[in-house]
Each structure stands twice: as C-alpha cells, then as structure tokens.
All heavy atoms as a GROMACS GRO file, in nm:
protein
  632
    1MET      N    1   8.350  10.914  12.104
    1MET     CA    2   8.446  11.010  12.054
    1MET      C    3   8.406  11.064  11.920
    1MET      O    4   8.484  11.122  11.851
    1MET     CB    5   8.586  10.948  12.047
    1MET     CG    6   8.641  10.900  12.178
    1MET     SD    7   8.662  11.035  12.289
    1MET     CE    8   8.836  11.034  12.310
    2GLY      N    9   8.285  11.035  11.874
    2GLY     CA   10   8.238  11.091  11.749
    2GLY      C   11   8.247  10.993  11.634
    2GLY      O   12   8.207  11.033  11.520
    3LEU      N   13   8.302  10.875  11.652
    3LEU     CA   14   8.306  10.776  11.542
    3LEU      C   15   8.195  10.678  11.559
    3LEU      O   16   8.156  10.639  11.668
    3LEU     CB   17   8.441  10.699  11.548
    3LEU     CG   18   8.567  10.781  11.521
    3LEU    CD1   19   8.690  10.690  11.542
    3LEU    CD2   20   8.567  10.840  11.384
    4THR      N   21   8.146  10.634  11.447
    4THR     CA   22   8.044  10.529  11.448
    4THR      C   23   8.112  10.391  11.467
    4THR      O   24   8.235  10.381  11.452
    4THR     CB   25   7.966  10.526  11.317
    4THR    OG1   26   8.054  10.482  11.211
    4THR    CG2   27   7.902  10.660  11.284
    5THR      N   28   8.033  10.295  11.502
    5THR     CA   29   8.087  10.156  11.514
    5THR      C   30   8.146  10.110  11.382
    5THR      O   31   8.254  10.053  11.382
    5THR     CB   32   7.975  10.060  11.559
    5THR    OG1   33   7.924  10.107  11.686
    5THR    CG2   34   8.028   9.918  11.575
    6ALA      N   35   8.083  10.142  11.272
    6ALA     CA   36   8.134  10.104  11.139
    6ALA      C   37   8.268  10.171  11.113
    6ALA      O   38   8.358  10.112  11.056
    6ALA     CB   39   8.031  10.138  11.031
    7GLN      N   40   8.283  10.297  11.152
    7GLN     CA   41   8.410  10.365  11.133
    7GLN      C   42   8.520  10.304  11.219
    7GLN      O   43   8.631  10.284  11.168
    7GLN     CB   44   8.398  10.515  11.164
    7GLN     CG   45   8.320  10.592  11.059
    7GLN     CD   46   8.301  10.736  11.098
    7GLN    OE1   47   8.262  10.764  11.210
    7GLN    NE2   48   8.325  10.824  11.003
    8LEU      N   49   8.491  10.272  11.340
    8LEU     CA   50   8.592  10.206  11.426
    8LEU      C   51   8.635  10.076  11.369
    8LEU      O   52   8.753  10.047  11.364
    8LEU     CB   53   8.533  10.188  11.570
    8LEU     CG   54   8.525  10.308  11.657
    8LEU    CD1   55   8.452  10.277  11.786
    8LEU    CD2   56   8.666  10.363  11.686
    9GLU      N   57   8.537  10.000  11.319
    9GLU     CA   58   8.574   9.871  11.261
    9GLU      C   59   8.645   9.886  11.128
    9GLU      O   60   8.723   9.797  11.092
    9GLU     CB   61   8.444   9.788  11.243
    9GLU     CG   62   8.381   9.743  11.372
    9GLU     CD   63   8.245   9.681  11.360
    9GLU    OE1   64   8.192   9.676  11.248
    9GLU    OE2   65   8.192   9.634  11.464
   10GLY      N   66   8.626   9.992  11.058
   10GLY     CA   67   8.684  10.015  10.927
   10GLY      C   68   8.811  10.096  10.926
   10GLY      O   69   8.867  10.125  10.817
   11LEU      N   70   8.862  10.135  11.044
   11LEU     CA   71   8.985  10.216  11.046
   11LEU      C   72   9.102  10.155  10.974
   11LEU      O   73   9.174  10.225  10.906
   11LEU     CB   74   9.026  10.245  11.191
   11LEU     CG   75   8.971  10.373  11.256
   11LEU    CD1   76   9.009  10.380  11.399
   11LEU    CD2   77   9.009  10.494  11.183
   12GLY      N   78   9.119  10.028  10.980
   12GLY     CA   79   9.228   9.959  10.920
   12GLY      C   80   9.220   9.962  10.768
   12GLY      O   81   9.323   9.940  10.698
   13ASN      N   82   9.105   9.991  10.713
   13ASN     CA   83   9.082   9.990  10.571
   13ASN      C   84   9.020  10.123  10.526
   13ASN      O   85   8.943  10.127  10.432
   13ASN     CB   86   8.995   9.874  10.529
   13ASN     CG   87   8.992   9.849  10.379
   13ASN    OD1   88   9.089   9.883  10.308
   13ASN    ND2   89   8.885   9.796  10.330
   14HIS      N   90   9.060  10.230  10.593
   14HIS     CA   91   8.996  10.357  10.570
   14HIS      C   92   9.014  10.410  10.427
   14HIS      O   93   8.924  10.479  10.372
   14HIS     CB   94   9.045  10.464  10.671
   14HIS     CG   95   9.191  10.492  10.659
   14HIS    ND1   96   9.247  10.583  10.575
   14HIS    CD2   97   9.298  10.434  10.724
   14HIS    CE1   98   9.376  10.584  10.586
   14HIS    NE2   99   9.409  10.495  10.677
   15GLU      N  100   9.125  10.381  10.364
   15GLU     CA  101   9.152  10.428  10.228
   15GLU      C  102   9.053  10.371  10.125
   15GLU      O  103   9.020  10.435  10.024
   15GLU     CB  104   9.294  10.396  10.183
   15GLU     CG  105   9.400  10.481  10.253
   15GLU     CD  106   9.395  10.627  10.214
   15GLU    OE1  107   9.348  10.662  10.105
   15GLU    OE2  108   9.442  10.709  10.296
   16ASN      N  109   9.005  10.251  10.151
   16ASN     CA  110   8.915  10.185  10.062
   16ASN      C  111   8.774  10.186  10.109
   16ASN      O  112   8.692  10.101  10.069
   16ASN     CB  113   8.962  10.039  10.036
   16ASN     CG  114   9.100  10.034   9.977
   16ASN    OD1  115   9.126  10.106   9.882
   16ASN    ND2  116   9.186   9.954  10.031
   17ASN      N  117   8.739  10.277  10.196
   17ASN     CA  118   8.610  10.278  10.257
   17ASN      C  119   8.544  10.418  10.250
   17ASN      O  120   8.517  10.479  10.355
   17ASN     CB  121   8.621  10.232  10.403
   17ASN     CG  122   8.492  10.177  10.457
   17ASN    OD1  123   8.386  10.205  10.402
   17ASN    ND2  124   8.497  10.114  10.570
   18PRO      N  125   8.521  10.470  10.129
   18PRO     CA  126   8.468  10.606  10.115
   18PRO      C  127   8.324  10.616  10.172
   18PRO      O  128   8.281  10.728  10.200
   18PRO     CB  129   8.466  10.631   9.963
   18PRO     CG  130   8.476  10.500   9.904
   18PRO     CD  131   8.541  10.408   9.997
   19ALA      N  132   8.255  10.508  10.190
   19ALA     CA  133   8.121  10.515  10.245
   19ALA      C  134   8.123  10.555  10.390
   19ALA      O  135   8.031  10.614  10.444
   19ALA     CB  136   8.048  10.381  10.226
   20GLU      N  137   8.232  10.518  10.460
   20GLU     CA  138   8.244  10.546  10.604
   20GLU      C  139   8.328  10.668  10.633
   20GLU      O  140   8.311  10.729  10.740
   20GLU     CB  141   8.298  10.424  10.678
   20GLU     CG  142   8.209  10.304  10.677
   20GLU     CD  143   8.075  10.327  10.741
   20GLU    OE1  144   8.060  10.412  10.835
   20GLU    OE2  145   7.972  10.266  10.697
   21PHE      N  146   8.424  10.700  10.550
   21PHE     CA  147   8.517  10.811  10.572
   21PHE      C  148   8.519  10.904  10.454
   21PHE      O  149   8.540  10.866  10.341
   21PHE     CB  150   8.657  10.761  10.600
   21PHE     CG  151   8.671  10.669  10.718
   21PHE    CD1  152   8.668  10.531  10.705
   21PHE    CD2  153   8.677  10.718  10.844
   21PHE    CE1  154   8.677  10.447  10.813
   21PHE    CE2  155   8.689  10.640  10.956
   21PHE     CZ  156   8.686  10.503  10.939
   22ASN      N  157   8.498  11.034  10.479
   22ASN     CA  158   8.504  11.130  10.371
   22ASN      C  159   8.654  11.163  10.342
   22ASN      O  160   8.748  11.115  10.411
   22ASN     CB  161   8.421  11.259  10.400
   22ASN     CG  162   8.476  11.332  10.520
   22ASN    OD1  163   8.594  11.346  10.547
   22ASN    ND2  164   8.380  11.397  10.595
   23GLU      N  165   8.679  11.245  10.243
   23GLU     CA  166   8.816  11.274  10.201
   23GLU      C  167   8.899  11.334  10.312
   23GLU      O  168   9.015  11.292  10.337
   23GLU     CB  169   8.812  11.368  10.079
   23GLU     CG  170   8.954  11.404  10.033
   23GLU     CD  171   8.953  11.502   9.915
   23GLU    OE1  172   8.847  11.556   9.881
   23GLU    OE2  173   9.060  11.525   9.861
   24ILE      N  174   8.843  11.431  10.384
   24ILE     CA  175   8.922  11.494  10.488
   24ILE      C  176   8.953  11.395  10.600
   24ILE      O  177   9.066  11.390  10.651
   24ILE     CB  178   8.844  11.613  10.551
   24ILE    CG1  179   8.822  11.721  10.443
   24ILE    CG2  180   8.916  11.677  10.669
   24ILE    CD1  181   8.728  11.830  10.480
   25GLU      N  182   8.858  11.308  10.635
   25GLU     CA  183   8.883  11.213  10.740
   25GLU      C  184   8.993  11.112  10.698
   25GLU      O  185   9.080  11.076  10.779
   25GLU     CB  186   8.751  11.134  10.772
   25GLU     CG  187   8.649  11.217  10.840
   25GLU     CD  188   8.513  11.157  10.848
   25GLU    OE1  189   8.477  11.077  10.760
   25GLU    OE2  190   8.437  11.187  10.939
   26ARG      N  191   8.990  11.072  10.570
   26ARG     CA  192   9.096  10.982  10.523
   26ARG      C  193   9.234  11.052  10.527
   26ARG      O  194   9.334  10.988  10.562
   26ARG     CB  195   9.061  10.933  10.383
   26ARG     CG  196   8.948  10.830  10.386
   26ARG     CD  197   8.929  10.758  10.252
   26ARG     NE  198   8.908  10.845  10.136
   26ARG     CZ  199   8.794  10.897  10.098
   26ARG    NH1  200   8.682  10.863  10.165
   26ARG    NH2  201   8.784  10.974   9.992
   27LEU      N  202   9.236  11.177  10.490
   27LEU     CA  203   9.361  11.254  10.494
   27LEU      C  204   9.415  11.268  10.640
   27LEU      O  205   9.534  11.248  10.664
   27LEU     CB  206   9.346  11.394  10.435
   27LEU     CG  207   9.326  11.399  10.282
   27LEU    CD1  208   9.285  11.543  10.239
   27LEU    CD2  209   9.449  11.353  10.210
   28VAL      N  210   9.323  11.294  10.730
   28VAL     CA  211   9.366  11.307  10.871
   28VAL      C  212   9.417  11.176  10.924
   28VAL      O  213   9.516  11.175  10.998
   28VAL     CB  214   9.244  11.363  10.954
   28VAL    CG1  215   9.272  11.350  11.104
   28VAL    CG2  216   9.220  11.510  10.919
   29ILE      N  217   9.350  11.068  10.892
   29ILE     CA  218   9.399  10.938  10.939
   29ILE      C  219   9.537  10.906  10.883
   29ILE      O  220   9.629  10.861  10.952
   29ILE     CB  221   9.298  10.824  10.903
   29ILE    CG1  222   9.168  10.845  10.979
   29ILE    CG2  223   9.358  10.687  10.931
   29ILE    CD1  224   9.054  10.762  10.925
   30ARG      N  225   9.557  10.935  10.748
   30ARG     CA  226   9.687  10.913  10.689
   30ARG      C  227   9.793  10.999  10.759
   30ARG      O  228   9.906  10.956  10.782
   30ARG     CB  229   9.683  10.947  10.541
   30ARG     CG  230   9.629  10.835  10.457
   30ARG     CD  231   9.631  10.864  10.306
   30ARG     NE  232   9.752  10.924  10.258
   30ARG     CZ  233   9.759  11.022  10.169
   30ARG    NH1  234   9.649  11.066  10.109
   30ARG    NH2  235   9.876  11.067  10.128
   31TYR      N  236   9.760  11.123  10.788
   31TYR     CA  237   9.850  11.216  10.859
   31TYR      C  238   9.891  11.160  10.994
   31TYR      O  239  10.006  11.154  11.026
   31TYR     CB  240   9.785  11.350  10.875
   31TYR     CG  241   9.869  11.458  10.938
   31TYR    CD1  242   9.948  11.540  10.859
   31TYR    CD2  243   9.868  11.479  11.075
   31TYR    CE1  244  10.026  11.638  10.915
   31TYR    CE2  245   9.945  11.578  11.132
   31TYR     CZ  246  10.023  11.655  11.054
   31TYR     OH  247  10.104  11.751  11.108
   32ALA      N  248   9.790  11.116  11.070
   32ALA     CA  249   9.820  11.057  11.201
   32ALA      C  250   9.907  10.932  11.191
   32ALA      O  251  10.004  10.912  11.268
   32ALA     CB  252   9.690  11.023  11.274
   33GLU      N  253   9.883  10.847  11.089
   33GLU     CA  254   9.964  10.726  11.066
   33GLU      C  255  10.105  10.767  11.034
   33GLU      O  256  10.202  10.706  11.090
   33GLU     CB  257   9.904  10.641  10.959
   33GLU     CG  258   9.774  10.574  10.993
   33GLU     CD  259   9.710  10.500  10.880
   33GLU    OE1  260   9.735  10.535  10.759
   33GLU    OE2  261   9.627  10.411  10.904
   34GLN      N  262  10.125  10.856  10.939
   34GLN     CA  263  10.261  10.896  10.898
   34GLN      C  264  10.337  10.961  11.015
   34GLN      O  265  10.453  10.929  11.039
   34GLN     CB  266  10.256  10.992  10.781
   34GLN     CG  267  10.232  10.925  10.649
   34GLN     CD  268  10.242  11.018  10.534
   34GLN    OE1  269  10.302  11.127  10.541
   34GLN    NE2  270  10.188  10.979  10.420
   35LEU      N  271  10.269  11.054  11.087
   35LEU     CA  272  10.337  11.126  11.195
   35LEU      C  273  10.375  11.026  11.305
   35LEU      O  274  10.484  11.038  11.364
   35LEU     CB  275  10.253  11.237  11.244
   35LEU     CG  276  10.320  11.341  11.332
   35LEU    CD1  277  10.436  11.408  11.261
   35LEU    CD2  278  10.218  11.448  11.375
   36THR      N  279  10.289  10.931  11.328
   36THR     CA  280  10.317  10.830  11.436
   36THR      C  281  10.431  10.740  11.396
   36THR      O  282  10.521  10.711  11.475
   36THR     CB  283  10.187  10.746  11.460
   36THR    OG1  284  10.087  10.838  11.507
   36THR    CG2  285  10.214  10.638  11.562
   37ALA      N  286  10.432  10.697  11.269
   37ALA     CA  287  10.535  10.602  11.225
   37ALA      C  288  10.670  10.660  11.204
   37ALA      O  289  10.772  10.598  11.232
   37ALA     CB  290  10.486  10.532  11.097
   38THR      N  291  10.675  10.785  11.157
   38THR     CA  292  10.806  10.844  11.115
   38THR      C  293  10.836  10.977  11.176
   38THR      O  294  10.945  11.031  11.144
   38THR     CB  295  10.807  10.858  10.960
   38THR    OG1  296  10.712  10.956  10.921
   38THR    CG2  297  10.779  10.725  10.891
   39ALA      N  298  10.749  11.031  11.254
   39ALA     CA  299  10.767  11.168  11.311
   39ALA      C  300  10.776  11.273  11.201
   39ALA      O  301  10.831  11.382  11.224
   39ALA     CB  302  10.886  11.171  11.404
   40ALA      N  303  10.723  11.244  11.086
   40ALA     CA  304  10.718  11.341  10.972
   40ALA      C  305  10.605  11.300  10.881
   40ALA      O  306  10.546  11.193  10.893
   40ALA     CB  307  10.849  11.337  10.894
   41THR      N  308  10.570  11.396  10.790
   41THR     CA  309  10.464  11.367  10.692
   41THR      C  310  10.518  11.409  10.556
   41THR      O  311  10.604  11.496  10.547
   41THR     CB  312  10.332  11.438  10.720
   41THR    OG1  313  10.358  11.579  10.731
   41THR    CG2  314  10.272  11.390  10.852
   42ASP      N  315  10.468  11.344  10.452
   42ASP     CA  316  10.521  11.378  10.317
   42ASP      C  317  10.454  11.503  10.266
   42ASP      O  318  10.346  11.541  10.306
   42ASP     CB  319  10.507  11.257  10.220
   42ASP     CG  320  10.365  11.222  10.189
   42ASP    OD1  321  10.289  11.306  10.139
   42ASP    OD2  322  10.329  11.107  10.211
   43GLU      N  323  10.521  11.570  10.171
   43GLU     CA  324  10.476  11.697  10.117
   43GLU      C  325  10.344  11.686  10.047
   43GLU      O  326  10.262  11.781  10.052
   43GLU     CB  327  10.584  11.755  10.028
   43GLU     CG  328  10.707  11.801  10.104
   43GLU     CD  329  10.811  11.866  10.013
   43GLU    OE1  330  10.773  11.928   9.910
   43GLU    OE2  331  10.929  11.858  10.050
   44ALA      N  332  10.319  11.580   9.979
   44ALA     CA  333  10.195  11.563   9.902
   44ALA      C  334  10.076  11.556  10.000
   44ALA      O  335   9.973  11.621   9.974
   44ALA     CB  336  10.198  11.435   9.816
   45LEU      N  337  10.091  11.488  10.112
   45LEU     CA  338   9.987  11.479  10.210
   45LEU      C  339   9.964  11.616  10.275
   45LEU      O  340   9.850  11.659  10.289
   45LEU     CB  341  10.019  11.375  10.317
   45LEU     CG  342   9.920  11.365  10.433
   45LEU    CD1  343   9.779  11.335  10.386
   45LEU    CD2  344   9.967  11.258  10.530
   46ASP      N  345  10.071  11.684  10.304
   46ASP     CA  346  10.061  11.824  10.361
   46ASP      C  347   9.983  11.915  10.264
   46ASP      O  348   9.897  11.987  10.305
   46ASP     CB  349  10.195  11.880  10.388
   46ASP     CG  350  10.272  11.808  10.500
   46ASP    OD1  351  10.208  11.733  10.575
   46ASP    OD2  352  10.395  11.826  10.508
   47ALA      N  353  10.016  11.906  10.135
   47ALA     CA  354   9.948  11.991  10.036
   47ALA      C  355   9.798  11.957  10.027
   47ALA      O  356   9.715  12.047  10.020
   47ALA     CB  357  10.018  11.974   9.899
   48ASP      N  358   9.767  11.827  10.034
   48ASP     CA  359   9.629  11.787  10.027
   48ASP      C  360   9.551  11.838  10.149
   48ASP      O  361   9.435  11.887  10.141
   48ASP     CB  362   9.615  11.635  10.016
   48ASP     CG  363   9.650  11.580   9.880
   48ASP    OD1  364   9.655  11.661   9.782
   48ASP    OD2  365   9.679  11.462   9.868
   49LEU      N  366   9.614  11.827  10.269
   49LEU     CA  367   9.548  11.877  10.388
   49LEU      C  368   9.527  12.024  10.385
   49LEU      O  369   9.425  12.076  10.430
   49LEU     CB  370   9.628  11.834  10.512
   49LEU     CG  371   9.600  11.697  10.567
   49LEU    CD1  372   9.706  11.658  10.671
   49LEU    CD2  373   9.461  11.688  10.624
   50ARG      N  374   9.624  12.099  10.330
   50ARG     CA  375   9.613  12.246  10.324
   50ARG      C  376   9.498  12.292  10.237
   50ARG      O  377   9.451  12.404  10.250
   50ARG     CB  378   9.745  12.308  10.273
   50ARG     CG  379   9.851  12.302  10.379
   50ARG     CD  380   9.978  12.376  10.337
   50ARG     NE  381  10.084  12.359  10.430
   50ARG     CZ  382  10.091  12.420  10.549
   50ARG    NH1  383   9.997  12.506  10.584
   50ARG    NH2  384  10.190  12.398  10.632
   51LYS      N  385   9.448  12.204  10.150
   51LYS     CA  386   9.330  12.238  10.070
   51LYS      C  387   9.202  12.247  10.157
   51LYS      O  388   9.103  12.305  10.118
   51LYS     CB  389   9.308  12.138   9.961
   51LYS     CG  390   9.418  12.136   9.853
   51LYS     CD  391   9.399  12.022   9.755
   51LYS     CE  392   9.516  12.004   9.665
   51LYS     NZ  393   9.503  11.887   9.577
   52HIS      N  394   9.206  12.180  10.271
   52HIS     CA  395   9.090  12.163  10.358
   52HIS      C  396   9.102  12.231  10.493
   52HIS      O  397   9.000  12.265  10.554
   52HIS     CB  398   9.056  12.018  10.379
   52HIS     CG  399   9.035  11.940  10.252
   52HIS    ND1  400   8.917  11.947  10.183
   52HIS    CD2  401   9.116  11.857  10.183
   52HIS    CE1  402   8.926  11.869  10.074
   52HIS    NE2  403   9.047  11.815  10.075
   53LEU      N  404   9.226  12.246  10.543
   53LEU     CA  405   9.247  12.294  10.678
   53LEU      C  406   9.326  12.423  10.676
   53LEU      O  407   9.417  12.440  10.596
   53LEU     CB  408   9.320  12.188  10.763
   53LEU     CG  409   9.254  12.052  10.772
   53LEU    CD1  410   9.345  11.958  10.854
   53LEU    CD2  411   9.115  12.060  10.837
   54SER      N  412   9.298  12.510  10.773
   54SER     CA  413   9.373  12.634  10.787
   54SER      C  414   9.506  12.602  10.856
   54SER      O  415   9.525  12.489  10.911
   54SER     CB  416   9.290  12.731  10.873
   54SER     OG  417   9.283  12.682  11.009
   55ASP      N  418   9.594  12.698  10.863
   55ASP     CA  419   9.724  12.680  10.934
   55ASP      C  420   9.694  12.644  11.080
   55ASP      O  421   9.764  12.555  11.132
   55ASP     CB  422   9.808  12.804  10.926
   55ASP     CG  423   9.867  12.826  10.787
   55ASP    OD1  424   9.869  12.735  10.704
   55ASP    OD2  425   9.914  12.938  10.762
   56ARG      N  426   9.601  12.713  11.140
   56ARG     CA  427   9.570  12.685  11.282
   56ARG      C  428   9.520  12.544  11.299
   56ARG      O  429   9.561  12.473  11.392
   56ARG     CB  430   9.466  12.785  11.331
   56ARG     CG  431   9.428  12.759  11.480
   56ARG     CD  432   9.314  12.851  11.527
   56ARG     NE  433   9.275  12.811  11.656
   56ARG     CZ  434   9.303  12.882  11.765
   56ARG    NH1  435   9.373  12.992  11.755
   56ARG    NH2  436   9.264  12.841  11.883
   57GLU      N  437   9.434  12.497  11.209
   57GLU     CA  438   9.382  12.361  11.217
   57GLU      C  439   9.491  12.258  11.197
   57GLU      O  440   9.490  12.156  11.265
   57GLU     CB  441   9.270  12.342  11.116
   57GLU     CG  442   9.143  12.419  11.152
   57GLU     CD  443   9.040  12.422  11.039
   57GLU    OE1  444   9.082  12.428  10.920
   57GLU    OE2  445   8.922  12.418  11.070
   58LEU      N  446   9.589  12.288  11.112
   58LEU     CA  447   9.700  12.195  11.089
   58LEU      C  448   9.787  12.185  11.217
   58LEU      O  449   9.830  12.079  11.256
   58LEU     CB  450   9.783  12.238  10.972
   58LEU     CG  451   9.725  12.208  10.835
   58LEU    CD1  452   9.802  12.278  10.724
   58LEU    CD2  453   9.718  12.058  10.812
   59VAL      N  454   9.808  12.302  11.280
   59VAL     CA  455   9.881  12.302  11.408
   59VAL      C  456   9.811  12.219  11.510
   59VAL      O  457   9.869  12.135  11.582
   59VAL     CB  458   9.908  12.447  11.457
   59VAL    CG1  459   9.962  12.447  11.598
   59VAL    CG2  460  10.002  12.519  11.363
   60GLU      N  461   9.678  12.240  11.524
   60GLU     CA  462   9.599  12.165  11.619
   60GLU      C  463   9.603  12.014  11.588
   60GLU      O  464   9.612  11.934  11.684
   60GLU     CB  465   9.454  12.218  11.619
   60GLU     CG  466   9.442  12.354  11.682
   60GLU     CD  467   9.299  12.412  11.675
   60GLU    OE1  468   9.208  12.336  11.633
   60GLU    OE2  469   9.283  12.528  11.714
   61LEU      N  470   9.599  11.978  11.465
   61LEU     CA  471   9.605  11.835  11.428
   61LEU      C  472   9.743  11.778  11.469
   61LEU      O  473   9.748  11.670  11.527
   61LEU     CB  474   9.586  11.820  11.274
   61LEU     CG  475   9.597  11.677  11.221
   61LEU    CD1  476   9.500  11.584  11.289
   61LEU    CD2  477   9.573  11.679  11.069
   62ALA      N  478   9.850  11.851  11.434
   62ALA     CA  479   9.984  11.801  11.468
   62ALA      C  480   9.999  11.788  11.623
   62ALA      O  481  10.052  11.684  11.672
   62ALA     CB  482  10.091  11.896  11.415
   63VAL      N  483   9.953  11.886  11.698
   63VAL     CA  484   9.962  11.880  11.841
   63VAL      C  485   9.878  11.766  11.896
   63VAL      O  486   9.920  11.695  11.989
   63VAL     CB  487   9.921  12.014  11.906
   63VAL    CG1  488   9.905  12.005  12.056
   63VAL    CG2  489  10.024  12.122  11.871
   64THR      N  490   9.761  11.746  11.844
   64THR     CA  491   9.669  11.638  11.888
   64THR      C  492   9.735  11.500  11.866
   64THR      O  493   9.740  11.415  11.956
   64THR     CB  494   9.535  11.643  11.818
   64THR    OG1  495   9.476  11.770  11.851
   64THR    CG2  496   9.446  11.528  11.862
   65VAL      N  497   9.790  11.479  11.747
   65VAL     CA  498   9.854  11.350  11.718
   65VAL      C  499   9.980  11.334  11.803
   65VAL      O  500   9.997  11.223  11.862
   65VAL     CB  501   9.893  11.342  11.567
   65VAL    CG1  502   9.974  11.218  11.538
   65VAL    CG2  503   9.765  11.344  11.480
   66ALA      N  504  10.059  11.433  11.815
   66ALA     CA  505  10.183  11.424  11.897
   66ALA      C  506  10.146  11.398  12.046
   66ALA      O  507  10.215  11.318  12.112
   66ALA     CB  508  10.263  11.552  11.883
   67THR      N  509  10.044  11.465  12.096
   67THR     CA  510  10.002  11.443  12.236
   67THR      C  511   9.955  11.301  12.257
   67THR      O  512   9.988  11.235  12.357
   67THR     CB  513   9.895  11.546  12.274
   67THR    OG1  514   9.948  11.678  12.258
   67THR    CG2  515   9.851  11.526  12.416
   68ALA      N  516   9.874  11.252  12.164
   68ALA     CA  517   9.826  11.115  12.176
   68ALA      C  518   9.943  11.015  12.173
   68ALA      O  519   9.942  10.919  12.250
   68ALA     CB  520   9.725  11.083  12.063
   69ASN      N  521  10.039  11.040  12.088
   69ASN     CA  522  10.157  10.950  12.081
   69ASN      C  523  10.238  10.957  12.210
   69ASN      O  524  10.280  10.854  12.262
   69ASN     CB  525  10.246  10.988  11.958
   69ASN     CG  526  10.191  10.934  11.831
   69ASN    OD1  527  10.155  10.818  11.823
   69ASN    ND2  528  10.180  11.020  11.732
   70ALA      N  529  10.260  11.078  12.262
   70ALA     CA  530  10.335  11.092  12.384
   70ALA      C  531  10.263  11.023  12.500
   70ALA      O  532  10.327  10.950  12.582
   70ALA     CB  533  10.360  11.238  12.418
   71THR      N  534  10.135  11.042  12.509
   71THR     CA  535  10.055  10.982  12.616
   71THR      C  536  10.063  10.829  12.608
   71THR      O  537  10.081  10.760  12.707
   71THR     CB  538   9.908  11.026  12.606
   71THR    OG1  539   9.904  11.169  12.618
   71THR    CG2  540   9.820  10.962  12.714
   72THR      N  541  10.049  10.776  12.487
   72THR     CA  542  10.060  10.630  12.470
   72THR      C  543  10.195  10.577  12.515
   72THR      O  544  10.204  10.477  12.583
   72THR     CB  545  10.031  10.592  12.322
   72THR    OG1  546   9.896  10.634  12.292
   72THR    CG2  547  10.046  10.442  12.298
   73ARG      N  548  10.301  10.647  12.473
   73ARG     CA  549  10.435  10.604  12.506
   73ARG      C  550  10.462  10.612  12.658
   73ARG      O  551  10.522  10.521  12.714
   73ARG     CB  552  10.540  10.684  12.428
   73ARG     CG  553  10.544  10.639  12.284
   73ARG     CD  554  10.627  10.740  12.198
   73ARG     NE  555  10.646  10.693  12.064
   73ARG     CZ  556  10.554  10.686  11.970
   73ARG    NH1  557  10.431  10.731  11.994
   73ARG    NH2  558  10.579  10.643  11.847
   74ILE      N  559  10.412  10.714  12.722
   74ILE     CA  560  10.431  10.729  12.864
   74ILE      C  561  10.355  10.617  12.935
   74ILE      O  562  10.407  10.551  13.028
   74ILE     CB  563  10.386  10.868  12.911
   74ILE    CG1  564  10.487  10.972  12.861
   74ILE    CG2  565  10.377  10.872  13.064
   74ILE    CD1  566  10.437  11.117  12.875
   75CYS      N  567  10.230  10.595  12.896
   75CYS     CA  568  10.147  10.490  12.959
   75CYS      C  569  10.211  10.349  12.939
   75CYS      O  570  10.216  10.270  13.029
   75CYS     CB  571  10.007  10.493  12.906
   75CYS     SG  572   9.912  10.634  12.966
   76ASN      N  573  10.263  10.327  12.817
   76ASN     CA  574  10.329  10.200  12.791
   76ASN      C  575  10.453  10.184  12.875
   76ASN      O  576  10.477  10.076  12.933
   76ASN     CB  577  10.364  10.189  12.642
   76ASN     CG  578  10.245  10.164  12.553
   76ASN    OD1  579  10.138  10.131  12.601
   76ASN    ND2  580  10.264  10.179  12.424
   77ALA      N  581  10.532  10.288  12.888
   77ALA     CA  582  10.655  10.283  12.967
   77ALA      C  583  10.625  10.254  13.115
   77ALA      O  584  10.701  10.179  13.180
   77ALA     CB  585  10.735  10.412  12.952
   78LEU      N  586  10.517  10.311  13.164
   78LEU     CA  587  10.481  10.294  13.308
   78LEU      C  588  10.385  10.183  13.331
   78LEU      O  589  10.338  10.159  13.442
   78LEU     CB  590  10.424  10.427  13.358
   78LEU     CG  591  10.518  10.548  13.352
   78LEU    CD1  592  10.448  10.673  13.391
   78LEU    CD2  593  10.644  10.522  13.432
   79LYS      N  594  10.351  10.106  13.222
   79LYS     CA  595  10.262   9.993  13.233
   79LYS      C  596  10.124  10.036  13.289
   79LYS      O  597  10.062   9.967  13.365
   79LYS     CB  598  10.315   9.884  13.321
   79LYS     CG  599  10.457   9.838  13.288
   79LYS     CD  600  10.466   9.777  13.151
   79LYS     CE  601  10.606   9.714  13.125
   79LYS     NZ  602  10.702   9.801  13.064
   80ILE      N  603  10.077  10.150  13.240
   80ILE     CA  604   9.942  10.204  13.274
   80ILE      C  605   9.848  10.165  13.171
   80ILE      O  606   9.870  10.196  13.052
   80ILE     CB  607   9.948  10.357  13.294
   80ILE    CG1  608  10.046  10.396  13.405
   80ILE    CG2  609   9.807  10.408  13.320
   80ILE    CD1  610  10.069  10.545  13.412
   81GLU      N  611   9.738  10.098  13.207
   81GLU     CA  612   9.640  10.056  13.104
   81GLU      C  613   9.542  10.169  13.079
   81GLU      O  614   9.506  10.246  13.169
   81GLU     CB  615   9.562   9.935  13.157
   81GLU     CG  616   9.647   9.808  13.163
   81GLU     CD  617   9.566   9.684  13.196
   81GLU    OE1  618   9.445   9.680  13.160
   81GLU    OE2  619   9.619   9.594  13.263
   82ALA      N  620   9.501  10.179  12.954
   82ALA     CA  621   9.404  10.284  12.916
   82ALA      C  622   9.269  10.250  12.975
   82ALA      O  623   9.237  10.133  12.998
   82ALA     CB  624   9.397  10.291  12.762
   83ASP      N  625   9.193  10.352  12.997
   83ASP     CA  626   9.055  10.335  13.048
   83ASP      C  627   8.966  10.267  12.946
   83ASP      O  628   8.975  10.287  12.832
   83ASP     CB  629   8.990  10.468  13.085
   83ASP     CG  630   9.058  10.530  13.205
   83ASP    OD1  631   9.119  10.456  13.284
   83ASP    OD2  632   9.044  10.655  13.223
   0.00000   0.00000   0.00000
C-alpha cells in the first residue's frame, strides 16, 4: 500500500519518528486518528493540513478516512475478516 516495513512498525509512534514519516504524513495520520476517534478534527490540525493540501485533497482525505471507518465497522458487525 505504499508504506515501508519500518513505517508500518512505527505507526504507533509516528509523532516521534521524523526519519520514517515526513510532516504531511504525520499530519494525515493525526487527522485519521482524530476523525476515527471523535468524528471531528481540531481547528489547529485543519489549519496545518491546509498549508499542504488543497480543498479537493482535504475532501478526498476525509472521504477516504470515513470510508475506511465505515468498512471496518460493517465488517466487524458482520464478523467478516479482512483479507
């Protein structure tokens, strides 16, 4: 999916791992975490992302995260295991 083994292993500590994740990647991960946990994101994070992403890219990011969350919830509800 485009991630290195080191990045996959370092996801849990992405904020303290600038060697594996650049600034935009860390912001996107934080965005996905916040949106997943609370169905919202804070204004500071939104402002930081807007420095790097266009409106269209932000929409695509939100839809991607929401779709992944919906898919996970549906699969969990139906006891479908991921490939």
